[in-house]
C-alpha positions, 0 to 999 in steps of 0.5 A, a space after each residue: 500500499 502506497 501511503 501519503 498524507 496531506 492538509 491540503 483541501 480544496 477551497 470551498 469557494 471552487 467546489 461548485 456544481 460546475 466544477 465537480 461536473 467538469 472534474 467528473 467529466 475529466 474522470 470519464 473521459 480518462 477511464 473512457 479513453 482507456 477502456 476502464 471502468 470504476 466502482 465506488 465505495 463510500 462512507 462519509 460522502 454517502 453516495 455523493 461521489 457516485 451521484 457526481 459520476 452518474 451525473 455525467 452523460 454517457 457515465 454507463 460506459 465507465 461507471 460500474 456500481 456504487 456501494 454506500 456502507 455508512 455502517 460498520 455492518 454494512 461494510 462487512 456484509 456488502 464489501 467484506 470488510 473483517 470485523 477484525 480490521 474494523 475492531 483493531 483500526 476503526 472505520 476511519 482507517 488506511 487499512 478500512 479503506 483499502 478493504 473496501 477498495 478490494 471488496 468493491 473490485 471483488 464484487 464488480 467487474 471494475 477495473 478501479 475502485 476507490 473508497 472514502 471513510 471519515 469523520 464528517 462531524 460535528 460530533 463523532 471525532 476523538 483526539 486520535 481522529 478529530 472530526 475532518 479526518 478523512 482516509 481515501 483508498 484508490 486501487 487498480 485491479 491486481 495492483 497494490 492500493 495507494 492511500 491519502 490521508 487528509 484533514 478537512 475543514 469547515 463544517 460537514 457539508 465542506 468536509 463532505 465536498 472536499 472528500 469527493 474532490 480529493 477522491 476524484 482529483 486523486 483518480 484523475 491523477 492516477 489515470 492521467 499520472 
């Protein structure tokens, strides 16, 4: 697993519906030009990433499916995340988002999976994992996952929006980089 951390988040003034649409279009074009398909496993974003990509006309050519696994039980049932991982590391961890991408790839025909899990607030944080803590994983089938930890800022909406942007921008970077 390749891992990196950033405290750099998208400026909330730049996260508009038009920006998300353009970002999704770029992701879709990159996937389509390579003949690849995407699966998404979402927790804190609650389906927002899937909604963004399905707003893109023609996304059925490159978007396989989305799993909204908000609870630990859903992560286990829908994606096969081991209870032992959730117990040892918590749902908001590198280990769990990697397990989520692995489960999404295993349960779909997708070539790429991305997964997000975080604490959007306003409650639920701890000293070890404060509100704004987010983990994202990207994984291409038969390759090691890449993982990002970032600390979002602002209110619940802001943190979730930053998560969507980080997830899609990260995927685009891997697809085009």
